[in-house]
N, C-alpha and C positions, 0 to 999 in steps of 0.2 A: 748798230741798231738796238735801241731801247723801248719795250713798252711794258706796259703793266699788265698784272693779272685783273687788274680792275678795268680796265680796256678790253680785255680780253672777255669777261664777263657782260660787260657791254655789248659785245659783239655777237656773242653767243644768242644773248636775250633778242636784239635785232632779227637775228638770222632765222629763230624761231618764231618769232610774232611777224616779222615784215612789216611792222608799223613802230613809227618811232614812239608815237603816244604810249602804247601799248608796252614797249620796252623800258621806257623811262618809267612808268609805272610799277613794273615787274622788280626794277633796280632800286625803287624810292629814290630816283632824283629828277630834277626838270628835263623837259624835252631838249631845252639850250646845254646843258650840261652834257646829255647824252648825245646831241649832235656835235659839239665842239670835241669830245672826248674821241668818237668816231672818225671824227676828219683828222684828227691829230693820228690816228692809227695809220689811217690811209697814206699820211704823208712820211709817217716813219717807214712804214713798208714801200713806199715808191710804188703803190699799186692801185688801183679802183676797185675795191672789194662789194659795192653796191651800186646798184642805179637808183635813182628817186624817180617815182612815177605820180601819178596824179591820186591815183588810190593806194600809195605804199610803195614798199620798196620791194626790189629783186636781187638779189646775190648776181655778182659776174662767175664767169666759170673761175677767175680766180679767187673770188670770194668762196665759192664752195670749196673748192680745194685748201684755201686757208682755214676752214671753219673746222674741218677732221684734226688740224693740227691745235686749233684752240681748245678744242675739247681734250686732246692729249695731255696738254700741258697744264690746263685747269684741274684735271682728274688727279695728275701726278703730283701737283702742290698739294691738294687735299691728303692724297695717301702718306706725302712724306709728314704732314703735320700729324694724322692720325698716328703714324707709326711710334712718334715721340709720347705717346701717351699710354701705350700699351703696357701693362702690368700682368704677368702670368699669375693664374690661379694655383693653388697647390691642390686642388679637389681631386679626389680620384673614384672611381666608380665607372658604370657603364649606363648608357643614357641611348634610348631607342626612338627614334624620331621619324614618324611618318610625315610626307611632303608632297604637295600637291605638285602636279607635273609641271605648271606654268611657275612654282617658286624653285623647283629642281632646276629648270632651265635658266632661269633670268636673276633668279635671287642668291642662292645657293652659291654660284662660284664667284659672285662678288663678295661674300661675306664669310666663306670658307675658310680662308687665311686667318681673318681676325678670329675667329672661333678657336682654331687650333693653337692659334699664338696665347690666346687668353687660357686654355684649359689643356695645355699640354699633357696632362697626366690624365685626362679624362677619355674613356673608350666610348665614341660615339658613332652609332650607326646609324644611316639614313635609308629610309624606305619610301621609294615612288609609288604611287598606285592613283586610282581614281578614288575621288572622295566616299563615295559608298563603301569600296573596300576598306579605305583607311579607317572610316567609322567604326567597321564592322572589327579591325584588328584592334582598336583603342578599346572598345567594349570587351573582347576577349582577352585584352591587357596582353595582348602581344607587341603592344608598343608603348611608350610611356606618355606620349602625347604627339599631338599634330599640328604641324603649320600648312594652314588652309587658306582657300581664298573664302573667309567668313560669309560673304555677301552671296555665295554661290551654294549654300548648303541648308538643309532644313534647321531651323532652331529649335530642337527636340529637348523636351525638358529634362532629359538626363544629360544633356552636355552644357559643359562651363563654356563658353565662349568669351574670350578677350580679343577684340580687334587692337592691332598695333596702328594700322596706317589706313586712308582710305585714298587710294589713287583714281583722279579723275580719267574718266573715258573720254576720248577725244576722236575727232575724224582724222583719219589718216588718208593723205592725197598726194598725187604727185606734182611736182614742180612745174607750174605753167599750165595748170588745169584751170578751167575758165571760172569756176567758182572763186577760185582765190582773188577775183578781182571785187568780189562783194565784201563789204564790212561785217554783214551778217549772214551766218549760214544757218539755215533751219532743217530741220527731218524732211520736210517737203521736197527742199532742193535737191536731197540726195537719194530720194525715195525709188526713183525710176533707174538709178545710176546701178551697174553690175557690182552687187555686192561679194565681197570675199570673206566667207564664213569660217573662222577658224572654230576648229572642231575639239576642243579639250575644255576638261574640267567646267562641266554643265554650261559653257560659255554660249552655244546655241541657244539653251531654253530661257538662260537671263536676258539675253540681249534682244530674243523675239520678244519676249513680255515687255520690255521697254519700248520696242516701237509699236506692238499692240495697244499698249497703255494710252497713247495718244493718237490711234486710229490710222496707224502707219503700218506698212507691210514691207519688210526688204525685199530686193530684187534679188535673190542669191542666185550668184553667176558661179562658183566655186567652191567648195567645202575642202578644206585640209586640215591635220591635226598637226602641220609643220607652220610655226611661225615664221622661218625664214621664208617659207613658200609665199607665205602671204604677204609678208613685207617687199619682197622681190617685184611680186605682180604690182602691188601698190606704186610703188618706184618706178615701174613700166609703164603706167597708166592704164594697166588693166581692169582697173575696177578699185573701189575704197572699201574702206572698213572702219568700225568702229574699236579701238582697243585702248587699255590703259597705261598710263604715263610711265607706270612702272616697268611696263616691256618694250617702251617706245625706243628705239635706237634711229638716230639719224640717216644712216647707210643702209642699204641692201648689201649683201653678200658681194656683188658686182661693182659696188661702188656707186650706187645711184641714189639719189635724195628722197629722202622720204617726209612731207610737211606735214605736221599736226595741226589741227584748228578746232576751236571750242563750237559746239552746236548749240545755238543759242536756246532752243527749247527741249535739250535733251542732256540735263545734268545728271548724270549716272556714275557710279564709282564701284570699282572693284577692292572691297575692303580684304585685309590681309592681317591673321593673327594666329593665336593658339587655340587649340581646342584640347579638353580636359573632360573625362566625364566627372558629376557631381559628387560621386560616391568615392572617390578616389583621391588620395592626396599624393603628391609629387614626392619623391625623396629629396633629399638635401640637395645633391648634385643635380637633379632635373631643375628642381626650382632656381637655383643660381645661373643655370645654363639660358631657363625662360626668363630671366631677369636681364641676363647680358643681352639676349638675342631683342627684347624689347627696345634696348636703348638704340643697339646695332642696327634694326630695321627701321627706326625712325630715323637714324641720323643717313643712312643709304636714302632714303625716299626724298629727303631733303637737297640730297645731290641730284636726284633723278630729273 
């Protein structure tokens, strides 16, 4: 049984968009090339992975199970390639990093091994807290710099802010939801649906402002500071939410699927970057770490 990584990338794109045209555009190939590659993948696996419907594609039960393996294979291959290009630094010293709760949960575990491999002699300490507490610690020089959601903090004049990535926020919804049959989803389509509000990193204020900017108000059904609680409830069809691609995972803890969709009239981003004070110069060790984090986070975002 032989299939290519390219076929798996096509399959993941189709599973996430559920439309051949969108999947083909995302992979920069023609629709016919996409269709042929996926048909060959099904033939190779001797399994039907998806059903073609008038308004798109629906994964079969076998397709849902195979998707989890496809993600694992793609991610493992990328990690293997990345591992070949690691070259340790001899930089020594101590660096104290303040980190937002969202990034501590969803970014740091993914990049920590890369950081430690690149800077084996550097003593790095991470402090997780709310943005106001971290900014206060930064001003008191208790930490060297912060990794924050730069879109969620006040742009005060004494802060030097560099945004590394912009992560699109999209609708999270359960498979089989009636809205998925629509080619376009707008805020008005989801205003009355039960909204699952993640209560962390100033998100409630930010996302409520986004709704109200267009004259809408979310119907808040449940609040939680747990990403996994929100994800699981979405997967169970108990409500919807709008969260960034950086924290998106296609599976809940109990193995149920979460679908993401663009909201046509709600283009909003979660920005991630580094924050320092304008009157302070980073140490050589801290600056090298910031430079490495910039590359690392951009690369990680491209995989998400």
